[in-house]
VMD Tcl script that draws the C-alpha trace (Angstrom):
set ca {
  {-6.62 -20.80 -16.89}
  {-3.82 -21.44 -14.44}
  {-2.39 -17.93 -14.94}
  {-5.85 -16.44 -14.43}
  {-6.22 -18.28 -11.12}
  {-2.82 -17.08 -9.95}
  {-3.64 -13.47 -10.84}
  {-7.00 -13.73 -9.07}
  {-5.33 -15.17 -5.98}
  {-2.77 -12.36 -6.01}
  {-5.49 -9.72 -6.30}
  {-7.41 -11.29 -3.43}
  {-4.34 -11.40 -1.19}
  {-3.44 -7.77 -1.95}
  {-7.01 -6.71 -1.18}
  {-6.99 -8.67 2.08}
  {-3.66 -7.08 3.08}
  {-5.11 -3.64 2.32}
  {-8.17 -4.30 4.48}
  {-6.04 -5.58 7.36}
  {-3.70 -2.58 7.08}
  {-6.59 -0.12 7.01}
  {-8.17 -1.76 10.04}
  {-4.86 -1.69 11.93}
  {-4.37 1.96 11.03}
  {-7.86 2.83 12.20}
  {-7.33 1.05 15.51}
  {-3.97 2.77 15.99}
  {-5.55 6.16 15.28}
  {-8.32 5.62 17.80}
  {-5.78 4.41 20.35}
  {-3.65 7.52 19.90}
  {-6.70 9.77 20.23}
  {-7.56 8.22 23.62}
  {-4.00 8.41 24.94}
  {-4.02 12.06 26.25}
  {-7.06 11.28 28.39}
  {-5.17 8.41 29.98}
  {-2.23 10.72 30.75}
  {-4.37 13.37 32.46}
  {-6.20 10.76 34.53}
  {-2.90 9.80 36.19}
  {-2.47 13.37 37.43}
  {0.38 14.35 35.12}
  {-0.35 17.25 32.81}
  {0.96 16.92 29.27}
  {3.90 19.19 28.51}
  {3.58 21.45 25.49}
  {6.32 21.62 22.88}
  {7.37 25.14 23.89}
  {7.60 24.19 27.57}
  {9.66 21.13 26.61}
  {12.04 23.31 24.55}
  {12.50 25.71 27.49}
  {13.66 22.90 29.77}
}
mol new
graphics top color blue
foreach p $ca { graphics top sphere $p radius 0.5 }
foreach p [lrange $ca 0 end-1] q [lrange $ca 1 end] { graphics top cylinder $p $q radius 0.2 }
display resetview
């Protein structure tokens, strides 16, 4: 029974870590999606990759 409890605790902790990681990833993705709007509101246009390479 003791081994069963340890395995169950391990499964629960792995599941909790997965949920926390997924939530953090979702929040990071929504933060990155809103970032270009914040750049344009300051009056600086984002530079494209080809324009950056030409500098």
